[in-house]
ZAKOLMAR-399341 format. One record per residue (C-alpha): residue number from 1; residue in one letter; x, y, z. Coordinates in Angstrom, 1 decimal, decimal comma, padded with zeros to 4 digits. Example, Ala and Ser with C-alpha at 12.3 -4.5 7.8 and 13.67 -1.06 7.14 Angstrom:
BEGIN
ATOM | pafi | guti | px | py | pz
ATOM | 1 | a | 012,3 | -004,5 | 007,8 $
ATOM | 2 | s | 013,7 | -001,1 | 007,1 $
END
This chain:
BEGIN
ATOM | pafi | guti | px | py | pz
ATOM | 1 | m | 089,8 | 132,9 | 353,7 $
ATOM | 2 | s | 088,3 | 135,1 | 356,4 $
ATOM | 3 | t | 086,1 | 137,9 | 355,2 $
ATOM | 4 | i | 087,9 | 141,1 | 354,6 $
ATOM | 5 | c | 086,0 | 143,9 | 356,3 $
ATOM | 6 | p | 085,8 | 147,3 | 354,7 $
ATOM | 7 | s | 087,6 | 148,9 | 357,6 $
ATOM | 8 | t | 090,7 | 146,7 | 357,1 $
ATOM | 9 | l | 090,9 | 147,1 | 353,3 $
ATOM | 10 | n | 092,7 | 150,0 | 351,7 $
ATOM | 11 | t | 090,3 | 152,2 | 349,8 $
ATOM | 12 | g | 090,2 | 155,2 | 347,6 $
ATOM | 13 | g | 093,5 | 155,9 | 345,9 $
ATOM | 14 | a | 094,9 | 152,6 | 346,9 $
ATOM | 15 | v | 092,6 | 150,8 | 344,5 $
ATOM | 16 | t | 094,3 | 150,3 | 341,1 $
ATOM | 17 | a | 092,8 | 151,2 | 337,8 $
ATOM | 18 | d | 092,4 | 147,5 | 337,0 $
ATOM | 19 | t | 089,9 | 146,7 | 339,7 $
ATOM | 20 | i | 086,6 | 144,9 | 339,1 $
ATOM | 21 | i | 084,1 | 145,2 | 341,8 $
ATOM | 22 | i | 081,3 | 142,7 | 342,0 $
ATOM | 23 | g | 078,3 | 143,6 | 344,1 $
ATOM | 24 | g | 076,8 | 140,4 | 345,4 $
ATOM | 25 | a | 078,1 | 136,9 | 346,2 $
ATOM | 26 | g | 075,4 | 134,6 | 344,9 $
ATOM | 27 | h | 075,6 | 132,4 | 341,9 $
ATOM | 28 | a | 076,0 | 135,3 | 339,5 $
ATOM | 29 | g | 078,6 | 137,1 | 341,6 $
ATOM | 30 | v | 080,8 | 134,0 | 342,2 $
ATOM | 31 | q | 080,5 | 132,9 | 338,5 $
ATOM | 32 | a | 081,7 | 136,4 | 337,3 $
ATOM | 33 | a | 084,7 | 136,2 | 339,6 $
ATOM | 34 | v | 085,6 | 132,6 | 338,7 $
ATOM | 35 | r | 085,2 | 133,3 | 334,9 $
ATOM | 36 | l | 087,4 | 136,4 | 335,1 $
ATOM | 37 | r | 090,2 | 134,5 | 336,7 $
ATOM | 38 | e | 089,7 | 131,6 | 334,2 $
ATOM | 39 | l | 090,1 | 134,1 | 331,3 $
ATOM | 40 | g | 093,3 | 135,5 | 332,8 $
ATOM | 41 | w | 092,2 | 138,7 | 334,5 $
ATOM | 42 | t | 095,3 | 139,8 | 336,5 $
ATOM | 43 | g | 093,8 | 142,9 | 338,2 $
ATOM | 44 | r | 092,0 | 143,0 | 341,5 $
ATOM | 45 | i | 088,6 | 141,4 | 342,0 $
ATOM | 46 | v | 086,6 | 142,6 | 345,0 $
ATOM | 47 | m | 083,3 | 140,9 | 345,9 $
ATOM | 48 | i | 081,1 | 143,0 | 348,2 $
ATOM | 49 | a | 078,2 | 141,3 | 350,0 $
ATOM | 50 | p | 076,6 | 141,5 | 353,4 $
ATOM | 51 | d | 077,1 | 137,9 | 354,3 $
ATOM | 52 | a | 080,2 | 136,9 | 356,4 $
ATOM | 53 | d | 079,9 | 133,3 | 355,4 $
ATOM | 54 | a | 081,4 | 131,8 | 352,2 $
ATOM | 55 | p | 078,9 | 132,1 | 349,2 $
ATOM | 56 | y | 076,5 | 129,2 | 349,2 $
ATOM | 57 | e | 073,8 | 127,6 | 347,0 $
ATOM | 58 | r | 070,3 | 128,9 | 347,4 $
ATOM | 59 | p | 068,1 | 126,2 | 345,7 $
ATOM | 60 | p | 068,7 | 123,4 | 348,3 $
ATOM | 61 | l | 067,3 | 125,7 | 351,0 $
ATOM | 62 | s | 063,7 | 124,9 | 350,0 $
ATOM | 63 | k | 064,5 | 121,3 | 349,0 $
ATOM | 64 | d | 066,9 | 118,9 | 350,6 $
ATOM | 65 | f | 067,9 | 121,2 | 353,4 $
ATOM | 66 | l | 064,4 | 121,1 | 354,9 $
ATOM | 67 | k | 064,3 | 117,3 | 355,1 $
ATOM | 68 | d | 064,6 | 115,6 | 358,4 $
ATOM | 69 | g | 068,2 | 114,7 | 359,1 $
ATOM | 70 | s | 069,7 | 116,9 | 356,5 $
ATOM | 71 | p | 073,1 | 118,5 | 357,3 $
ATOM | 72 | d | 073,0 | 121,9 | 359,0 $
ATOM | 73 | a | 075,6 | 123,5 | 356,9 $
ATOM | 74 | a | 074,8 | 125,3 | 353,6 $
ATOM | 75 | v | 076,2 | 123,9 | 350,4 $
ATOM | 76 | l | 079,1 | 126,1 | 349,4 $
ATOM | 77 | l | 079,5 | 127,5 | 345,9 $
ATOM | 78 | r | 083,2 | 127,4 | 346,4 $
ATOM | 79 | k | 085,4 | 126,6 | 349,4 $
ATOM | 80 | a | 086,4 | 129,6 | 351,3 $
ATOM | 81 | s | 090,1 | 128,9 | 350,5 $
ATOM | 82 | y | 089,3 | 129,2 | 346,8 $
ATOM | 83 | f | 088,9 | 132,9 | 347,0 $
ATOM | 84 | e | 092,2 | 133,4 | 348,8 $
ATOM | 85 | d | 093,9 | 131,1 | 346,3 $
ATOM | 86 | k | 092,6 | 133,0 | 343,3 $
ATOM | 87 | g | 093,2 | 136,4 | 344,9 $
ATOM | 88 | i | 089,6 | 137,4 | 345,1 $
ATOM | 89 | d | 089,0 | 139,8 | 348,0 $
ATOM | 90 | r | 085,7 | 139,3 | 349,9 $
ATOM | 91 | v | 084,4 | 142,5 | 351,5 $
ATOM | 92 | r | 081,6 | 142,3 | 354,0 $
ATOM | 93 | g | 079,3 | 145,2 | 353,6 $
ATOM | 94 | c | 076,5 | 146,8 | 351,5 $
ATOM | 95 | i | 076,9 | 149,2 | 348,7 $
ATOM | 96 | r | 075,0 | 152,4 | 349,5 $
ATOM | 97 | a | 075,6 | 154,4 | 346,3 $
ATOM | 98 | i | 077,4 | 154,3 | 343,0 $
ATOM | 99 | a | 079,3 | 157,4 | 341,9 $
ATOM | 100 | r | 079,4 | 156,8 | 338,2 $
ATOM | 101 | d | 081,3 | 159,9 | 337,4 $
ATOM | 102 | r | 084,2 | 158,8 | 339,7 $
ATOM | 103 | r | 083,7 | 155,1 | 339,0 $
ATOM | 104 | s | 083,5 | 154,3 | 342,7 $
ATOM | 105 | v | 081,0 | 152,7 | 345,1 $
ATOM | 106 | l | 080,3 | 154,0 | 348,6 $
ATOM | 107 | l | 079,6 | 151,4 | 351,3 $
ATOM | 108 | e | 077,3 | 151,9 | 354,3 $
ATOM | 109 | d | 080,2 | 152,3 | 356,6 $
ATOM | 110 | g | 081,4 | 155,3 | 354,5 $
ATOM | 111 | s | 084,3 | 153,6 | 352,8 $
ATOM | 112 | r | 084,8 | 154,1 | 349,1 $
ATOM | 113 | h | 086,1 | 151,6 | 346,5 $
ATOM | 114 | d | 087,1 | 152,6 | 343,0 $
ATOM | 115 | y | 086,5 | 150,3 | 340,0 $
ATOM | 116 | s | 087,4 | 150,0 | 336,4 $
ATOM | 117 | k | 084,4 | 147,8 | 335,8 $
ATOM | 118 | l | 081,4 | 147,2 | 338,1 $
ATOM | 119 | i | 079,3 | 144,0 | 338,0 $
ATOM | 120 | l | 076,0 | 144,2 | 339,8 $
ATOM | 121 | a | 074,9 | 140,8 | 340,9 $
ATOM | 122 | l | 072,5 | 141,9 | 343,6 $
ATOM | 123 | g | 069,8 | 139,3 | 343,2 $
ATOM | 124 | s | 066,2 | 139,6 | 344,4 $
ATOM | 125 | t | 064,3 | 139,7 | 347,7 $
ATOM | 126 | p | 061,1 | 138,0 | 348,7 $
ATOM | 127 | r | 057,9 | 140,0 | 348,1 $
ATOM | 128 | p | 056,5 | 140,9 | 351,5 $
ATOM | 129 | l | 053,1 | 139,9 | 352,6 $
ATOM | 130 | t | 051,5 | 143,2 | 353,6 $
ATOM | 131 | v | 048,6 | 142,2 | 355,8 $
ATOM | 132 | p | 048,0 | 142,8 | 359,5 $
ATOM | 133 | g | 049,9 | 140,3 | 361,5 $
ATOM | 134 | s | 052,5 | 139,4 | 358,9 $
ATOM | 135 | d | 055,2 | 140,4 | 361,4 $
ATOM | 136 | l | 054,1 | 137,9 | 364,1 $
ATOM | 137 | d | 056,6 | 135,4 | 365,4 $
ATOM | 138 | g | 056,2 | 132,2 | 363,4 $
ATOM | 139 | v | 055,7 | 133,9 | 360,1 $
ATOM | 140 | h | 058,7 | 133,1 | 357,8 $
ATOM | 141 | e | 060,1 | 133,9 | 354,4 $
ATOM | 142 | l | 062,6 | 131,7 | 352,7 $
ATOM | 143 | k | 065,7 | 133,3 | 351,1 $
ATOM | 144 | t | 068,8 | 132,8 | 353,2 $
ATOM | 145 | h | 070,4 | 129,9 | 355,1 $
ATOM | 146 | e | 069,2 | 131,6 | 358,3 $
ATOM | 147 | n | 065,6 | 131,7 | 357,0 $
ATOM | 148 | a | 065,8 | 128,0 | 356,0 $
ATOM | 149 | s | 067,2 | 127,0 | 359,4 $
ATOM | 150 | a | 064,3 | 128,7 | 361,2 $
ATOM | 151 | v | 061,8 | 127,0 | 358,9 $
ATOM | 152 | r | 063,3 | 123,6 | 359,3 $
ATOM | 153 | a | 063,3 | 123,9 | 363,1 $
ATOM | 154 | a | 059,6 | 124,8 | 363,0 $
ATOM | 155 | l | 058,6 | 121,8 | 360,9 $
ATOM | 156 | t | 057,9 | 119,5 | 363,8 $
ATOM | 157 | p | 055,5 | 116,5 | 363,6 $
ATOM | 158 | g | 051,9 | 117,6 | 364,2 $
ATOM | 159 | a | 052,6 | 121,3 | 363,6 $
ATOM | 160 | q | 049,9 | 123,2 | 361,7 $
ATOM | 161 | v | 051,8 | 124,7 | 358,8 $
ATOM | 162 | v | 050,2 | 127,2 | 356,4 $
ATOM | 163 | v | 052,1 | 127,9 | 353,2 $
ATOM | 164 | i | 051,0 | 131,1 | 351,3 $
ATOM | 165 | g | 051,7 | 130,7 | 347,6 $
ATOM | 166 | a | 051,8 | 127,6 | 345,4 $
ATOM | 167 | g | 054,8 | 128,4 | 343,2 $
ATOM | 168 | y | 058,0 | 126,4 | 343,3 $
ATOM | 169 | i | 059,1 | 127,6 | 346,8 $
ATOM | 170 | g | 055,7 | 127,2 | 348,4 $
ATOM | 171 | l | 055,2 | 123,7 | 347,1 $
ATOM | 172 | e | 058,7 | 122,6 | 348,0 $
ATOM | 173 | v | 058,2 | 123,8 | 351,5 $
ATOM | 174 | a | 054,8 | 122,1 | 351,6 $
ATOM | 175 | a | 056,3 | 118,8 | 350,5 $
ATOM | 176 | a | 059,0 | 119,0 | 353,2 $
ATOM | 177 | a | 056,4 | 119,9 | 355,9 $
ATOM | 178 | a | 054,0 | 117,1 | 354,9 $
ATOM | 179 | s | 056,9 | 114,6 | 354,8 $
ATOM | 180 | r | 057,9 | 115,6 | 358,3 $
ATOM | 181 | g | 054,4 | 114,9 | 359,7 $
ATOM | 182 | c | 053,0 | 118,4 | 359,7 $
ATOM | 183 | e | 049,4 | 119,3 | 359,0 $
ATOM | 184 | t | 050,0 | 121,2 | 355,9 $
ATOM | 185 | t | 047,7 | 123,7 | 354,1 $
ATOM | 186 | v | 048,6 | 125,6 | 351,0 $
ATOM | 187 | l | 046,8 | 128,9 | 350,2 $
ATOM | 188 | e | 046,9 | 130,0 | 346,6 $
ATOM | 189 | f | 045,3 | 133,1 | 345,1 $
ATOM | 190 | e | 045,0 | 131,6 | 341,6 $
ATOM | 191 | n | 043,0 | 128,5 | 340,6 $
ATOM | 192 | r | 045,8 | 126,1 | 340,3 $
ATOM | 193 | v | 049,4 | 125,5 | 341,4 $
ATOM | 194 | m | 052,4 | 126,9 | 339,5 $
ATOM | 195 | s | 050,0 | 128,8 | 337,2 $
ATOM | 196 | r | 052,7 | 131,2 | 336,2 $
ATOM | 197 | v | 055,2 | 128,7 | 335,0 $
ATOM | 198 | t | 053,3 | 125,7 | 333,6 $
ATOM | 199 | c | 050,1 | 124,5 | 332,0 $
ATOM | 200 | e | 047,0 | 123,1 | 333,6 $
ATOM | 201 | v | 048,0 | 119,4 | 332,9 $
ATOM | 202 | v | 051,1 | 119,7 | 334,9 $
ATOM | 203 | s | 049,4 | 121,7 | 337,6 $
ATOM | 204 | r | 046,8 | 119,1 | 338,1 $
ATOM | 205 | h | 049,4 | 116,3 | 338,2 $
ATOM | 206 | f | 051,2 | 118,0 | 341,1 $
ATOM | 207 | e | 048,0 | 118,8 | 342,9 $
ATOM | 208 | r | 047,1 | 115,1 | 342,9 $
ATOM | 209 | l | 050,6 | 114,4 | 344,2 $
ATOM | 210 | h | 050,4 | 116,8 | 347,1 $
ATOM | 211 | n | 046,9 | 115,7 | 348,0 $
ATOM | 212 | s | 048,0 | 112,1 | 348,1 $
ATOM | 213 | k | 050,7 | 113,1 | 350,6 $
ATOM | 214 | g | 048,2 | 114,7 | 352,9 $
ATOM | 215 | s | 048,5 | 118,4 | 352,1 $
ATOM | 216 | r | 045,3 | 120,5 | 351,7 $
ATOM | 217 | l | 045,3 | 122,9 | 348,7 $
ATOM | 218 | v | 043,0 | 125,9 | 348,8 $
ATOM | 219 | f | 042,5 | 128,0 | 345,7 $
ATOM | 220 | g | 041,2 | 131,5 | 345,2 $
ATOM | 221 | a | 042,5 | 132,2 | 348,7 $
ATOM | 222 | a | 043,4 | 135,8 | 349,2 $
ATOM | 223 | v | 045,0 | 136,3 | 352,6 $
ATOM | 224 | t | 043,7 | 139,3 | 354,5 $
ATOM | 225 | e | 045,0 | 138,9 | 358,0 $
ATOM | 226 | i | 047,3 | 136,8 | 360,2 $
ATOM | 227 | r | 046,1 | 136,6 | 363,8 $
ATOM | 228 | g | 047,8 | 135,8 | 367,1 $
ATOM | 229 | q | 049,0 | 137,5 | 370,2 $
ATOM | 230 | d | 052,8 | 137,3 | 370,3 $
ATOM | 231 | r | 052,8 | 134,4 | 367,9 $
ATOM | 232 | v | 050,9 | 133,4 | 364,9 $
ATOM | 233 | r | 047,7 | 131,4 | 365,6 $
ATOM | 234 | e | 045,6 | 131,5 | 362,4 $
ATOM | 235 | v | 045,4 | 132,8 | 358,9 $
ATOM | 236 | v | 042,3 | 134,5 | 357,5 $
ATOM | 237 | t | 041,3 | 134,7 | 353,9 $
ATOM | 238 | a | 038,9 | 137,1 | 352,1 $
ATOM | 239 | d | 036,0 | 134,7 | 352,1 $
ATOM | 240 | g | 036,1 | 134,6 | 355,9 $
ATOM | 241 | s | 037,8 | 131,2 | 356,2 $
ATOM | 242 | v | 040,1 | 130,7 | 359,1 $
ATOM | 243 | h | 043,1 | 128,4 | 358,9 $
ATOM | 244 | p | 044,8 | 127,4 | 362,1 $
ATOM | 245 | a | 048,6 | 127,9 | 362,0 $
ATOM | 246 | d | 051,5 | 127,3 | 364,3 $
ATOM | 247 | v | 053,9 | 128,1 | 361,4 $
ATOM | 248 | v | 053,4 | 130,3 | 358,3 $
ATOM | 249 | v | 055,7 | 130,3 | 355,3 $
ATOM | 250 | v | 055,2 | 133,1 | 352,7 $
ATOM | 251 | g | 056,3 | 132,3 | 349,1 $
ATOM | 252 | i | 054,6 | 134,8 | 346,9 $
ATOM | 253 | g | 057,4 | 135,6 | 344,6 $
ATOM | 254 | v | 060,4 | 138,0 | 344,6 $
ATOM | 255 | r | 061,3 | 141,4 | 343,3 $
ATOM | 256 | p | 064,6 | 142,5 | 341,8 $
ATOM | 257 | l | 067,0 | 144,5 | 343,9 $
ATOM | 258 | q | 067,3 | 147,4 | 341,4 $
ATOM | 259 | e | 067,1 | 150,4 | 343,7 $
ATOM | 260 | l | 070,9 | 151,0 | 343,8 $
ATOM | 261 | a | 071,1 | 151,0 | 340,0 $
ATOM | 262 | d | 068,0 | 153,2 | 339,6 $
ATOM | 263 | e | 069,3 | 155,8 | 342,1 $
ATOM | 264 | s | 072,6 | 156,0 | 340,2 $
ATOM | 265 | g | 070,9 | 156,6 | 336,8 $
ATOM | 266 | v | 071,4 | 153,1 | 335,4 $
ATOM | 267 | r | 068,3 | 152,1 | 333,4 $
ATOM | 268 | v | 065,8 | 149,9 | 335,2 $
ATOM | 269 | e | 062,4 | 148,4 | 334,1 $
ATOM | 270 | d | 061,4 | 145,9 | 336,7 $
ATOM | 271 | g | 065,0 | 144,8 | 336,7 $
ATOM | 272 | i | 068,3 | 146,4 | 335,7 $
ATOM | 273 | v | 068,2 | 146,5 | 331,9 $
ATOM | 274 | v | 071,1 | 144,7 | 330,2 $
ATOM | 275 | d | 071,9 | 143,4 | 326,7 $
ATOM | 276 | h | 073,1 | 140,0 | 325,7 $
ATOM | 277 | n | 076,6 | 140,8 | 326,9 $
ATOM | 278 | s | 075,1 | 141,8 | 330,3 $
ATOM | 279 | r | 076,0 | 145,5 | 329,7 $
ATOM | 280 | t | 073,9 | 148,3 | 331,2 $
ATOM | 281 | n | 073,5 | 151,7 | 329,7 $
ATOM | 282 | d | 076,8 | 152,6 | 331,5 $
ATOM | 283 | p | 079,7 | 151,1 | 329,6 $
ATOM | 284 | h | 081,6 | 150,5 | 332,8 $
ATOM | 285 | i | 078,7 | 148,7 | 334,6 $
ATOM | 286 | y | 077,4 | 145,2 | 334,0 $
ATOM | 287 | a | 074,6 | 143,3 | 335,7 $
ATOM | 288 | a | 073,7 | 139,6 | 336,0 $
ATOM | 289 | g | 071,2 | 137,4 | 337,7 $
ATOM | 290 | d | 067,7 | 137,8 | 339,2 $
ATOM | 291 | a | 068,1 | 141,6 | 339,4 $
ATOM | 292 | t | 068,2 | 142,0 | 335,6 $
ATOM | 293 | r | 065,9 | 142,4 | 332,7 $
ATOM | 294 | l | 067,3 | 141,4 | 329,3 $
ATOM | 295 | i | 066,2 | 143,8 | 326,5 $
ATOM | 296 | d | 068,1 | 143,2 | 323,3 $
ATOM | 297 | d | 067,5 | 141,9 | 319,8 $
ATOM | 298 | g | 063,7 | 141,6 | 320,2 $
ATOM | 299 | v | 063,9 | 140,0 | 323,6 $
ATOM | 300 | n | 062,4 | 141,5 | 326,7 $
ATOM | 301 | r | 062,3 | 139,3 | 329,8 $
ATOM | 302 | r | 063,3 | 138,9 | 333,4 $
ATOM | 303 | l | 064,3 | 135,4 | 334,6 $
ATOM | 304 | e | 064,7 | 134,0 | 338,0 $
ATOM | 305 | s | 067,0 | 131,0 | 337,7 $
ATOM | 306 | i | 070,5 | 129,8 | 338,5 $
ATOM | 307 | q | 071,1 | 128,9 | 334,8 $
ATOM | 308 | n | 070,3 | 132,5 | 333,8 $
ATOM | 309 | a | 072,4 | 134,0 | 336,6 $
ATOM | 310 | v | 075,5 | 131,9 | 335,6 $
ATOM | 311 | a | 075,0 | 132,6 | 331,9 $
ATOM | 312 | q | 074,7 | 136,3 | 332,3 $
ATOM | 313 | a | 077,7 | 136,4 | 334,7 $
ATOM | 314 | t | 079,7 | 134,5 | 332,1 $
ATOM | 315 | n | 078,7 | 136,8 | 329,4 $
ATOM | 316 | a | 079,8 | 139,8 | 331,5 $
ATOM | 317 | a | 083,2 | 138,4 | 332,2 $
ATOM | 318 | n | 083,6 | 137,4 | 328,6 $
ATOM | 319 | h | 082,8 | 140,9 | 327,3 $
ATOM | 320 | i | 085,1 | 142,5 | 329,8 $
ATOM | 321 | m | 087,9 | 140,2 | 328,6 $
ATOM | 322 | g | 087,2 | 141,1 | 324,9 $
ATOM | 323 | l | 085,2 | 138,0 | 323,9 $
ATOM | 324 | a | 082,5 | 139,6 | 321,9 $
ATOM | 325 | m | 080,1 | 136,6 | 321,3 $
ATOM | 326 | p | 077,7 | 136,2 | 324,2 $
ATOM | 327 | r | 076,6 | 132,7 | 325,2 $
ATOM | 328 | r | 072,9 | 132,3 | 324,5 $
ATOM | 329 | e | 071,3 | 129,4 | 326,2 $
ATOM | 330 | v | 067,8 | 128,1 | 326,3 $
ATOM | 331 | p | 066,5 | 129,1 | 329,8 $
ATOM | 332 | w | 065,8 | 126,2 | 332,1 $
ATOM | 333 | f | 064,3 | 125,7 | 335,5 $
ATOM | 334 | w | 063,5 | 122,9 | 337,9 $
ATOM | 335 | t | 061,7 | 121,9 | 341,1 $
ATOM | 336 | v | 061,5 | 118,7 | 343,1 $
ATOM | 337 | q | 058,4 | 118,0 | 345,2 $
ATOM | 338 | h | 057,9 | 114,7 | 347,0 $
ATOM | 339 | g | 060,8 | 113,2 | 345,0 $
ATOM | 340 | v | 059,1 | 114,1 | 341,6 $
ATOM | 341 | r | 061,2 | 116,4 | 339,4 $
ATOM | 342 | l | 059,7 | 118,9 | 337,1 $
ATOM | 343 | q | 062,2 | 120,4 | 334,7 $
ATOM | 344 | t | 061,5 | 123,0 | 332,2 $
ATOM | 345 | a | 063,4 | 124,3 | 329,1 $
ATOM | 346 | g | 062,3 | 127,4 | 327,2 $
ATOM | 347 | l | 059,6 | 129,9 | 328,0 $
ATOM | 348 | r | 056,0 | 128,9 | 327,5 $
ATOM | 349 | h | 053,2 | 131,2 | 326,4 $
ATOM | 350 | p | 049,5 | 130,6 | 327,3 $
ATOM | 351 | d | 048,6 | 130,6 | 323,6 $
ATOM | 352 | d | 051,0 | 127,8 | 322,8 $
ATOM | 353 | t | 049,7 | 124,5 | 321,4 $
ATOM | 354 | i | 050,2 | 121,8 | 324,0 $
ATOM | 355 | v | 051,3 | 118,3 | 323,0 $
ATOM | 356 | l | 051,3 | 115,6 | 325,7 $
ATOM | 357 | r | 053,9 | 112,8 | 325,5 $
ATOM | 358 | g | 052,8 | 109,9 | 327,7 $
ATOM | 359 | s | 050,1 | 109,9 | 330,3 $
ATOM | 360 | s | 049,7 | 112,7 | 332,9 $
ATOM | 361 | e | 048,1 | 110,0 | 335,1 $
ATOM | 362 | g | 051,4 | 108,2 | 335,2 $
ATOM | 363 | d | 054,7 | 108,9 | 336,8 $
ATOM | 364 | q | 056,6 | 110,1 | 333,7 $
ATOM | 365 | f | 055,5 | 112,3 | 330,9 $
ATOM | 366 | s | 056,4 | 115,5 | 328,9 $
ATOM | 367 | i | 054,5 | 118,5 | 327,8 $
ATOM | 368 | l | 055,6 | 120,2 | 324,5 $
ATOM | 369 | y | 054,7 | 123,8 | 323,9 $
ATOM | 370 | l | 054,5 | 124,5 | 320,1 $
ATOM | 371 | r | 054,4 | 128,0 | 318,7 $
ATOM | 372 | a | 053,9 | 128,5 | 315,0 $
ATOM | 373 | g | 054,7 | 124,8 | 314,6 $
ATOM | 374 | r | 058,1 | 125,0 | 316,4 $
ATOM | 375 | l | 059,1 | 123,8 | 319,8 $
ATOM | 376 | a | 059,1 | 126,8 | 322,2 $
ATOM | 377 | a | 059,3 | 125,0 | 325,6 $
ATOM | 378 | i | 059,0 | 121,7 | 327,3 $
ATOM | 379 | d | 058,1 | 120,4 | 330,7 $
ATOM | 380 | t | 059,4 | 117,0 | 331,7 $
ATOM | 381 | v | 057,9 | 115,3 | 334,7 $
ATOM | 382 | g | 059,6 | 112,4 | 336,5 $
ATOM | 383 | t | 062,0 | 111,8 | 333,5 $
ATOM | 384 | l | 064,7 | 113,7 | 331,7 $
ATOM | 385 | r | 064,7 | 111,6 | 328,6 $
ATOM | 386 | d | 063,2 | 114,4 | 326,4 $
ATOM | 387 | f | 065,0 | 117,3 | 328,1 $
ATOM | 388 | n | 068,2 | 117,6 | 326,2 $
ATOM | 389 | p | 066,7 | 116,7 | 322,8 $
ATOM | 390 | a | 064,1 | 119,4 | 323,4 $
ATOM | 391 | k | 066,7 | 122,0 | 324,2 $
ATOM | 392 | k | 068,4 | 121,3 | 320,9 $
ATOM | 393 | l | 065,1 | 121,5 | 319,0 $
ATOM | 394 | i | 064,2 | 124,8 | 320,7 $
ATOM | 395 | n | 067,6 | 126,2 | 319,7 $
ATOM | 396 | s | 067,4 | 125,0 | 316,1 $
ATOM | 397 | g | 063,8 | 126,3 | 315,5 $
ATOM | 398 | a | 062,9 | 123,0 | 313,9 $
ATOM | 399 | l | 059,3 | 122,4 | 312,8 $
ATOM | 400 | i | 057,6 | 119,6 | 314,9 $
ATOM | 401 | d | 055,2 | 117,0 | 313,7 $
ATOM | 402 | p | 052,6 | 117,0 | 316,5 $
ATOM | 403 | e | 051,3 | 113,5 | 315,9 $
ATOM | 404 | r | 054,7 | 111,9 | 316,0 $
ATOM | 405 | a | 055,7 | 114,1 | 319,0 $
ATOM | 406 | a | 052,7 | 112,9 | 321,0 $
ATOM | 407 | d | 053,9 | 109,3 | 320,6 $
ATOM | 408 | p | 056,4 | 108,6 | 323,5 $
ATOM | 409 | s | 057,8 | 105,6 | 321,6 $
ATOM | 410 | v | 059,1 | 108,0 | 319,0 $
ATOM | 411 | k | 062,3 | 109,8 | 319,8 $
ATOM | 412 | l | 061,6 | 113,5 | 320,2 $
ATOM | 413 | s | 064,4 | 114,3 | 317,8 $
ATOM | 414 | d | 062,7 | 112,1 | 315,2 $
ATOM | 415 | a | 059,5 | 114,2 | 315,5 $
ATOM | 416 | a | 061,3 | 117,2 | 313,8 $
ATOM | 417 | r | 060,3 | 117,9 | 310,3 $
ATOM | 418 | g | 063,6 | 119,6 | 309,5 $
ATOM | 419 | l | 066,2 | 121,8 | 311,0 $
ATOM | 420 | t | 065,1 | 125,0 | 309,3 $
ATOM | 421 | t | 065,6 | 127,8 | 311,7 $
ATOM | 422 | a | 062,9 | 130,4 | 312,5 $
ATOM | 423 | r | 065,1 | 133,1 | 311,0 $
ATOM | 424 | e | 065,4 | 131,2 | 307,7 $
ATOM | 425 | a | 061,8 | 130,3 | 307,4 $
END
């Protein structure tokens, strides 16, 4: 289906009372539309997003897409024809304001669209690097297919590539750059890679991996300036070190796109605040995905993951359709670097007790994070054998025998002392 532009779509009074507007066309927005149709919503569904292209997957952009010889096209979430077949209108544009009293949204072109329910699936945006020279040609961020295409074109053999930030995105880009013959340097402010999401054991394993593939990792590196004339030439850090660069990729995290909600009076706290049903403080407005913060039933967290976006969008659609029970899943995340997969379930805390299953010097091992004797999270490296059993144990709240859990010859499920839930204990 070709994109329906706001200027060609009837607005205002032509919109029926049974219209659901979805702001955003990423994983959360598409899932909300799909789920509503699956559940039998017969009213209008209007997806509003700035992209003219059919919605596509974001995770591959920092992984397979950057590899030499990969296809140019983005991986579509759904074929363009799907939206036409299901009667889902795609509107190209950006929502400028929400008139909650009128239940309508105003687009940047001045058109107005009324809604019975509004789902905000606005996502996040890369945190900008605010140092002199950050706007030079050759300095890239990585969020869209266009961004990724520019980065891929710049990763030529022999190019001096500086990656700023050693989180998932930064390390995935570094792996792609090194594999394509680039001289790759990673600058990280903290003292290890992926420090926000994993423990030191896993960090050191991936540091050894990147070093073995030729990348140079620099820790405690605070970038103060990017130098060059019309194009980037070098990156300077606070200690005075100078790192030559033909290409710079910035991966220092993201921030939620919450301004639209905030300006309309919808509650925000570093994310649009929602409950387990993805409801905001306005009964007619829901939100899902990276732009949200879940505050409900003792939980207060903001997650940046496809799994969370899909789950929240599903919960929003379910609630709109009268299904009261939200789907509560164990959060999970993944990254692939130099062909090695790190997959995480649950949410670790720095004070958790760490149990190593296997050898971190080998190709496959797991890290268990125990909290009050129960499994709170797991990292699996190079193997998914423990992943699904761990998700079940996290959900059940089972007590874990640390000694048995540390023995990789023992099935993880057999390391549970019982299936007494945390609420029953």
